[in-house]
Every structure is written in C-alpha cells, then in structure tokens.
C-alpha positions in Angstrom: 88.8 13.0 87.6 90.4 14.3 84.4 89.0 13.4 81.1 91.2 14.5 77.7 90.5 14.8 74.1 92.8 15.3 71.3 92.0 17.6 68.0 94.5 18.3 65.3 94.6 21.6 63.6 95.0 21.3 59.8 94.1 25.1 58.6 95.4 28.3 59.2 91.7 29.7 59.6 91.1 26.9 62.3 94.3 27.7 64.1 93.5 31.7 64.1 89.8 31.1 65.3 90.8 28.8 67.9 93.3 30.6 69.5 90.7 33.1 69.9 88.0 31.1 70.8 90.2 29.4 73.8 91.4 33.0 75.1 88.1 34.4 75.1 87.9 36.7 78.1 84.4 35.5 79.2 85.6 32.0 79.4 89.1 32.9 81.2 88.6 35.3 83.2 88.6 35.1 87.1 87.3 36.4 90.0 90.7 37.7 91.5 94.4 38.9 90.8 96.3 35.5 91.0 99.9 36.3 91.9 101.7 33.7 90.0 105.3 33.5 87.8 103.1 32.8 85.0 102.3 36.4 84.6 98.7 35.8 83.9 97.3 38.9 81.9 95.7 41.4 84.1 91.9 42.9 83.0 90.2 45.4 85.3 86.3 43.9 86.0 84.3 46.6 88.0 87.1 48.8 88.5 89.2 45.7 89.7 92.3 44.4 88.7 91.3 40.1 87.8 93.7 37.7 86.4 92.9 36.2 83.0 93.9 32.2 83.1 96.1 32.4 79.9 99.7 31.4 79.7 102.1 30.5 77.1 105.4 28.6 76.6 108.3 30.2 74.4 105.6 33.0 73.5 106.0 36.5 73.9 102.8 37.8 73.8 99.4 35.3 74.2 97.5 37.6 72.6 99.9 37.5 69.7 100.1 33.6 69.7 98.9 33.2 66.4 101.6 35.4 64.7 104.2 33.7 66.8 103.1 30.4 66.0 103.3 31.1 62.0 106.3 33.3 62.5 108.2 29.8 63.8 106.7 27.9 61.0 107.5 30.6 58.0 111.5 30.5 59.7 111.2 26.6 59.5 109.9 26.6 55.7 112.7 29.0 54.9 115.1 26.5 56.8 113.5 23.6 55.2 113.8 24.6 51.6 109.5 24.9 51.3 107.8 27.9 50.3 107.3 30.4 53.1 103.6 30.4 52.9 103.1 26.0 52.7 100.8 25.8 55.3 98.5 27.9 53.2 99.1 25.6 50.7 99.1 22.0 51.9 95.3 21.1 53.2 96.3 18.3 55.4 99.3 19.4 57.2 98.9 19.5 60.9 99.6 22.9 62.1 98.8 22.5 66.0 97.4 19.7 68.4 94.7 20.9 70.2 94.4 19.1 73.7 91.5 19.4 75.6 92.1 18.8 79.4 88.3 18.3 81.7 88.0 18.0 85.4 85.3 17.0 87.8 83.7 19.5 89.9 84.3 16.7 92.5 88.2 17.1 92.8 87.7 20.5 94.1 90.5 21.8 92.1 91.2 25.9 92.1 91.2 27.3 88.4 95.1 27.7 89.3 95.7 24.3 90.2 93.9 23.3 86.6 96.0 25.5 85.0 99.1 24.1 86.3 98.4 20.8 86.0 97.7 21.3 81.9 100.8 23.2 81.8 103.2 20.6 83.5 101.1 18.0 81.2 102.0 20.1 77.9 105.8 20.6 78.9 106.8 16.9 79.5 104.7 15.8 76.4 106.5 18.2 74.3 109.6 18.2 76.2 109.2 22.1 76.6 110.6 22.7 73.1 107.1 23.2 71.7 105.2 26.6 71.7 101.9 26.2 73.5 99.1 28.4 74.5 96.9 27.0 77.6 93.8 28.6 78.7 91.6 27.3 81.8 88.0 27.5 80.8 85.8 28.6 83.8 82.4 29.6 82.3 80.7 26.0 82.7 79.9 23.5 85.2 83.3 21.9 85.3 87.1 23.5 84.7 88.9 22.3 81.8 91.9 23.6 79.7 92.6 24.2 76.5 96.0 23.7 75.2 97.1 24.3 71.6 100.5 23.4 70.8 102.4 24.3 68.0 103.7 21.1 65.8 106.4 22.7 64.8 109.5 22.3 67.1 111.4 25.5 68.2 114.7 23.9 68.5 114.9 21.4 65.8 112.4 23.1 63.2 110.9 19.7 62.9 107.1 18.7 63.2 105.7 17.1 66.6 105.3 13.7 65.4 101.6 12.6 66.9 102.1 8.5 66.9 100.3 5.3 67.8 101.0 5.7 71.3 101.1 9.5 72.1 97.6 9.8 73.0 98.1 7.1 75.7 101.5 9.2 76.9 99.0 12.0 77.3 96.8 10.9 79.3 99.4 8.8 81.7 101.1 12.2 82.0 97.8 14.5 82.7 96.8 11.3 85.3 100.2 11.8 87.0 99.8 15.5 87.7 96.2 15.4 88.5 96.8 12.6 90.8 99.7 14.7 92.6 97.3 17.4 92.7 94.8 15.3 94.2 92.1 14.8 91.2 90.4 11.2 91.2 91.9 9.0 88.5 89.8 6.8 86.2 90.8 3.4 87.2 91.2 1.0 83.8 89.3 -2.1 84.4 91.0 -4.2 81.6 94.8 -4.9 83.0 95.7 -5.4 79.0 93.3 -3.1 77.4 95.7 -0.7 76.1 93.8 0.9 73.0 97.3 1.1 71.1 97.6 -2.7 71.2 96.9 -4.5 67.9 93.4 -5.7 67.0 94.9 -9.5 67.3 95.9 -8.7 70.6 92.3 -7.1 71.9 91.0 -10.4 70.4 93.0 -12.3 72.5 91.7 -10.6 75.3 88.0 -11.0 74.4 89.0 -14.9 74.2 90.4 -14.9 77.7 87.4 -13.5 79.2 84.8 -15.7 77.0 87.1 -18.8 78.3 86.8 -17.4 81.9 83.2 -17.1 82.0 82.7 -20.3 80.1 84.6 -22.5 82.3 82.3 -20.8 85.1 79.7 -22.3 83.7 80.5 -25.7 82.9 81.1 -26.2 86.6 77.7 -24.5 87.4 75.3 -25.7 84.8 72.9 -28.4 84.8 71.1 -28.8 81.5 72.0 -27.0 78.4 68.9 -24.2 78.9 70.6 -23.6 82.4 73.9 -23.2 80.4 72.4 -20.4 78.1 70.0 -18.8 81.0 73.1 -18.0 83.4 75.3 -17.4 80.4 73.2 -14.3 79.5 73.2 -13.1 83.2 77.1 -13.5 82.8 76.9 -10.9 79.8 77.8 -13.7 77.4 75.6 -14.3 74.0 75.8 -17.8 73.1 74.7 -19.0 69.8 74.3 -22.7 69.0 72.4 -22.4 66.0 75.2 -22.9 63.4 78.1 -25.4 62.6 80.4 -24.2 65.3 79.4 -22.6 69.1 79.7 -18.8 68.7 80.1 -16.3 71.5 80.1 -12.6 72.4 80.9 -10.3 75.2 77.9 -8.0 75.6 79.4 -5.9 78.3 82.7 -5.5 76.1 83.7 -4.0 73.0 83.5 -7.1 71.1 82.3 -6.3 67.4 82.4 -10.2 66.1 81.4 -13.6 67.6 84.3 -15.9 68.3 83.9 -19.2 67.2 84.4 -22.5 69.9 87.2 -23.8 67.3 89.4 -20.4 68.2 89.0 -20.9 72.0 89.8 -24.6 72.2 91.7 -27.0 69.6 90.2 -29.7 71.6 86.6 -28.9 71.1 86.3 -27.9 74.9 83.5 -25.3 74.3 81.6 -27.1 71.5 77.9 -27.7 71.8 78.7 -31.6 72.1 81.6 -31.2 74.7 79.4 -28.5 76.6 76.5 -30.9 77.1 78.7 -34.3 77.9 80.5 -31.7 80.8 77.3 -30.3 82.6 75.5 -33.7 82.2 77.5 -34.6 84.9 77.1 -31.8 87.4 74.5 -32.4 90.5 75.0 -29.6 92.5 75.7 -25.6 91.1 75.1 -21.8 91.5 71.4 -21.3 91.2 70.7 -18.8 88.3 70.1 -16.0 91.0 73.3 -15.5 92.5 75.3 -16.9 89.6 76.6 -13.5 88.8 77.3 -12.2 92.5 79.4 -15.8 92.4 81.3 -15.7 89.4 82.3 -11.8 90.3 83.4 -13.0 93.7 85.7 -15.8 91.7 86.9 -12.9 89.9 87.9 -10.6 92.7 89.7 -13.5 94.4 91.9 -14.1 91.4 92.3 -10.1 91.1 94.0 -9.9 94.3 96.1 -12.9 93.7 99.8 -12.3 92.7 102.5 -13.8 91.3 105.5 -12.2 92.8 106.2 -10.1 95.6 108.9 -7.4 96.4 109.9 -5.0 99.2 110.4 -0.7 98.0 112.3 0.9 99.9 111.2 4.6 100.9 113.9 6.0 98.5 112.6 4.1 95.4 109.5 6.0 96.0 109.0 9.6 94.3 105.5 10.2 95.0 102.7 8.8 97.1 98.9 9.4 96.6 95.9 8.2 97.6 95.6 6.1 94.3 99.1 4.6 94.4 103.0 5.3 94.5 105.1 6.8 91.8 108.7 5.0 91.8 111.8 6.2 90.5 113.2 3.7 88.2 115.7 3.4 84.9 114.8 1.3 82.0 116.8 1.1 79.6 120.2 3.3 79.0 119.7 7.0 80.6 116.3 6.4 80.5 115.3 7.6 84.1 111.7 7.6 85.1 108.5 6.8 87.0 105.9 3.9 87.3 103.1 4.2 89.0 102.0 1.2 91.1 98.2 1.4 91.8 97.4 1.5 95.9 95.2 -1.9 95.5 98.8 -3.8 94.8 100.4 -1.9 97.5 101.1 -2.5 101.5 102.9 0.4 103.3 104.9 -1.1 106.1 105.3 0.5 109.3 109.0 1.2 108.8 108.0 3.3 105.9 108.4 0.6 103.4 106.0 -1.1 100.9 105.2 -4.5 99.3 103.9 -4.7 96.0 102.2 -7.9 94.3 102.2 -8.1 90.7 101.3 -10.8 88.2 104.0 -11.3 85.2 101.4 -10.7 82.8 100.3 -7.1 84.6 101.6 -3.9 82.4 102.8 -0.7 84.0 103.3 2.7 82.4 106.6 3.9 82.3 107.2 7.9 82.1 110.2 9.6 81.5 109.7 13.0 82.0 112.3 14.7 80.2 111.7 12.5 77.2 107.6 11.5 76.6 108.9 9.5 73.2 110.6 7.1 75.8 107.2 6.4 77.3 106.3 2.8 77.0 104.7 0.2 78.8 106.3 -2.8 80.4 105.5 -5.7 82.0 104.8 -6.9 85.3 108.1 -9.2 85.3 110.4 -6.6 83.7 109.5 -4.0 86.3 109.8 -6.4 89.4 113.5 -7.1 88.5 114.7 -3.8 87.8 113.3 -2.9 91.2 114.7 -5.6 92.9 117.9 -5.0 91.2 117.8 -1.6 92.5 116.9 -2.1 96.1 118.7 -5.6 96.2 115.9 -7.0 97.9 114.3 -10.6 97.1 112.2 -11.3 94.7 109.2 -13.8 96.2 107.8 -15.4 93.6 104.1 -17.4 94.1 104.6 -20.5 92.2 101.1 -20.5 89.9 100.6 -24.1 90.9 99.6 -22.7 94.3 96.6 -20.9 93.3 95.7 -23.8 91.0 95.6 -26.3 93.7 93.6 -23.4 96.0 91.0 -23.1 93.8 90.9 -27.1 93.1 90.5 -27.6 97.3 87.6 -25.1 96.7 85.9 -27.0 94.2 86.1 -30.0 96.8 84.9 -28.6 99.8 82.1 -26.8 97.8 80.8 -30.5 96.5 81.5 -32.4 100.0 79.7 -29.4 101.6 76.6 -30.2 99.7 76.8 -33.9 100.2 78.1 -34.8 96.4 81.0 -37.4 96.9 79.6 -40.2 94.3 78.6 -38.2 91.1 80.3 -37.7 88.0 81.0 -34.2 88.8 83.1 -35.6 92.0 84.8 -38.1 89.7 85.5 -35.6 87.2 86.9 -33.1 90.0 88.9 -36.1 91.2 91.0 -36.3 87.8 91.7 -32.6 87.6 92.9 -33.1 91.1 95.3 -36.0 90.1 96.5 -33.7 87.0 97.5 -30.7 88.9 99.7 -33.2 91.7 101.3 -34.3 88.6 101.8 -31.1 87.5 103.0 -29.6 90.5 105.3 -32.6 91.4 106.9 -31.9 87.9 107.3 -28.4 88.9 109.2 -29.3 92.1 111.1 -31.4 90.1 112.1 -28.2 87.6 112.7 -25.9 91.0 114.8 -28.3 92.1 117.1 -28.5 88.8 116.9 -24.9 88.9 118.8 -24.5 92.6 121.0 -27.3 91.1 122.0 -25.4 88.3 122.3 -21.7 89.9 124.4 -23.5 92.9 126.8 -24.8 90.0 127.2 -21.5 88.4 127.8 -20.0 92.0 130.7 -22.5 93.0 132.0 -22.3 89.4 132.0 -18.2 90.0 133.9 -18.8 93.3 136.5 -21.4 92.0 137.5 -19.1 89.0 139.1 -17.1 91.7 141.1 -20.3 93.3 144.9 -20.3 93.9 144.7 -23.6 92.4 145.2 -23.3 88.6 143.7 -26.2 87.8 140.3 -25.4 90.0 140.3 -22.2 88.0 140.4 -23.8 84.8 137.6 -26.0 85.3 135.2 -23.6 86.6 136.1 -21.5 83.4 135.1 -24.3 81.0 131.9 -25.0 83.3 131.1 -21.6 83.1 131.6 -21.6 79.2 129.2 -25.0 78.7 126.4 -22.9 80.7 126.8 -20.1 78.6 127.8 -18.0 82.0 130.2 -15.0 81.7 132.6 -14.9 84.4 131.9 -11.3 84.9 128.5 -12.2 86.7 128.3 -11.1 90.5 128.1 -13.9 92.5 126.0 -12.5 94.7 123.3 -12.0 92.3 123.6 -15.9 92.1 123.0 -16.3 95.6 120.1 -14.3 95.6 118.8 -16.2 92.8 119.2 -19.5 94.9 117.4 -18.1 97.8 114.5 -16.8 95.7 114.0 -20.0 94.1 114.6 -22.1 97.2 111.7 -19.9 99.0 109.3 -20.3 95.8 109.9 -24.0 96.1 109.7 -24.4 100.2 106.1 -22.4 99.9 105.0 -25.0 97.0 106.0 -27.9 99.1 104.2 -27.0 101.9 101.0 -26.2 99.5 101.7 -29.3 98.0 101.9 -31.4 101.3 99.0 -30.5 102.6 96.9 -30.8 99.1 98.1 -34.6 99.5 96.6 -35.0 103.4 93.5 -33.3 101.7 93.6 -35.5 99.0 94.0 -38.6 101.1 91.0 -37.8 102.9 89.2 -37.6 99.6 90.4 -40.8 98.6 89.1 -42.7 102.0 85.5 -40.9 100.8 85.3 -42.1 97.6 86.7 -45.8 98.6 83.2 -45.5 101.1 81.3 -44.7 98.3 82.3 -47.3 96.0 81.9 -49.9 98.9 78.4 -48.7 99.3 78.1 -49.0 95.3 79.4 -52.4 95.4 77.0 -53.6 98.5 74.1 -55.5 97.7 70.9 -53.8 98.9 67.5 -55.3 100.0 66.0 -54.7 96.5 69.4 -56.5 94.8 68.9 -59.6 96.8 67.4 -62.8 95.4 63.6 -63.1 95.3 63.9 -65.9 97.4 66.0 -64.6 100.2 64.0 -61.5 100.4 61.0 -63.8 101.1 62.6 -66.0 103.8 
C-alpha cells in the first residue's frame, strides 16, 4: 500500500540539506545496473557498476539540484522585480514541497517500479513544468520515495499553489499509479469523509452515523439500561445527565458531543421519547449479538444502490484488482479518469461492466494534464455523464423499494418470534401505512413525470410538422415548459424509457407489499378478536360456578 506525506521547505539551508539527505548514496544505491531512459547515476561498488535511484525533471545534473533550483528562483526574482536573494530575506516563503511516498513490502514492487510511480505522480501533480528531484530509498524495511518539488514554475516563474485540495489530488494520483503497478490501495471507510470538506459537513456526517445507530437501538432495546449497554457496544457514548441527551461516536474523530435537538427537531432522540419508544419493544436482538446484527444491516445498506448503468469497454482506460478507471469528460475541455471501486462493479461476459452507485456517493475526477482541474463529483453527475457518452439507459432504483424491503424484514422478524399483538407490532403497522402512502405518492409523481416527458417529446416532433399550426402550438408548448427546441427528441425518449422502468419496478414491489400487508391485517384482526373474546376469568362469577 502507498502512504503519502508532505512537508513545506521554507529556508535555503533546509532545502540544501534536504536535497543532500535524499540523495545519500547509502540510501539510494542499489545492487544492479538498471537500463533506464532516466539515466540513473552510475556508481562503482566493489568494482561493479550499479545504479543510484535518483532522477530529476528539468534538472541537468541531479547532484547540482540545489544550485539549479536557486538559479531558477533568482531568475524569477529578477523577472518579478524582487531582490535577487529574496528567498534568504523571507522567513515563511515556501521554496519547495517535500513529498514522501511510502510502500509496503507486501506490494512486492521493485525499487525501479517504486521510483517510476513517484516520477509519474510528481509529473501529473505539477503538470511537468516544475523542477523536481526524486530519490528512492532502500535502506529501511520498506521502499519509499523522497520528492523535492521546486515551488517555482519553470515556464511562468509563478509559485506552485499548495491549496486546500492539493493533498487530496496528490493522494489520488499516487493511488492511481500505485494501483496500476499492483500495489495495495487503502480503502477509505467513510464515503463522504473527504478531509478538505468543511467542519460543518463533517459534523453532519457524524450526525448521520449517530442517527443510524440510534434508530437501530430504538428497535432493539427494552429498557434504558439495555439501551445504554447496547449503545456502548455500538461505539456510541450516551449522556442523559443534563437538559439534553448528548451523543458521541467513540470510533470516529468526533471531538464534541452532539445534542439530541440537533438530530431531530421533533425530539425523537430525547430521553423522554427514547423511554417511550423502547417501552413498546418485546423482542429485540440480545446484547451479545447487537454489534454483529448492526454491522450486518449496514453491510446490506452499503450493497444497496440507487442507479445502475452499463459501461462499454471503450470507456474503461484501466482495469485493476481494485476497480476500473473510466475515461470521461467533466466540463469544457476537461478530459480525465474516474475510478469506480470493484465493490460497485460487475463485469459481464461480453467485456462490458455494470456499475451500481448512489446519487450521494463521491468520486474523484483526475485530469492527467492539469491537476488543478481534479475535483470530486457526485454519483448523480458521474452516472449522467457516462450514460450520455455511451447512450446507455440509466436504471434508477426508487428509494422507496429499499424502505419497503426494510419494513418487510422487520415484519418477518416480529412474526417469526410470535410478536403480533404488542405495541411494537402496532408501531410497525403505522410505519407500514405511512410508507405505503409515501410510495403511492412516488408512483403518482413518476406518472406525472412520464406524462410531462411525453408532452415534450410530442412537441419536439410537431415542430418539424408540415402543418404550420401544429408547429406553432408545439413551439408555444416548449416555451411554456421552458424547453429549448434544439433538444434532441431521442434524449427525451430515452428519459421516458428510464422513468417507465423505474416506475414498473416500484409498482411491482408496491403490489407485492400490499399482499403482505393484507396478510398482516388478517393477523391483526385475528389478534383483536382474541382480545375482545371473553375468557373464563372474565365471565360472570355465577356463570363460572354453574
């Protein structure tokens, strides 16, 4: 696996000493002579010529890299009207960026492969217009690169701007070339957890996870003590000592507690409502299995998807053990690649791929020619662009399908444990009814969307009609709908098919749920009849004596 670190060099002495350190022969001289177009320096060891794994970009002699770095900076100072020794006068000026790129012995990469990964990473990050020296160290238990990048651009003489997203760009570029070489790539657990996102967004990520764990606990706790014990098992700290209930994730980088009032405006996670809710539960997962059951449910949710699209082989630039790299356009004149992890990909026998993603997923777009264009894109943007380029249908899984599936699973769990007359069962019934109503509304909205699209398609067809009246009416309709007459009718027809497929799948699920709910109502009526039927103990005393 590859791990990157970055340090900024802010003094001429540290730049000079740092370049000497990374080029140290005891660390960089290998055991063989390597035939490479990088022209590695050749050293004589024991009478045998061997290569020193040090190379440079826009540097004539790697051993004089410090002088060449400083000469470029002096030229920039003269061009920009600064003192020629400006770097010696300023204390906080960044002279170079020191990138450390470390690899695991388990990757089984050669020193030359590691060096090449570092070289390609630095070239893509800088666009090739910055001087840099890369040295591969072999003196420790793992191979690692040291890369010194001159902050001064050789063409524009401007400084390389290390911005908020530059570290993420470096990591993604490094991961790409390491992945292509066969190294293990660290999987980021948090789909949303991109460090350069604001603290507000990070806090909301914590809130989503806290709510997920609380919802599970609300269904699988029978008392406040049981709730607190199981919360601890799920890595959730619970504090009911103050005016507000407070929560904190113990297995995440959450620094401050989160109040219940910030999780739900209706007070769903307050002490009072928690006690009221869990008092209804009769059958729940025991403490010893609560963590496994929660992890199981989360794994099922992670495997769920919202959108599926077919990817043609020509769209795939690289295929590795960890995923596929797709060619795509992101904006005007911005060509690059996006990696889709293998867990979201199914390869088909004909060489094509089906990818399954969620609209809220994030993917990282890499422009190999301009790293400043690298950026995150949402799943919805990615899928629309890929489908547009390939012409394939976007198959959307309506979110109500997953919600209905979860309710059915809860229903089967209660019934299988003989729970059909409790408050827990009736609470599930209420959620069932709400979800059925929500699903029906979604079906109605999809019907309206199909009708809307068909109206557009019909108008687009009529604008080319020989009948001037039909054409005039068509233009009026398109103007009312705020649709350009230049829209391709085929694209609208494609959307009609996609929405119709989504509606068909939801309708089929809805119909099957209605059947299950009918069975549920029969059980409820049977239970109600038993409750109302007088038992022996309820009969009048004289009737019992007779």
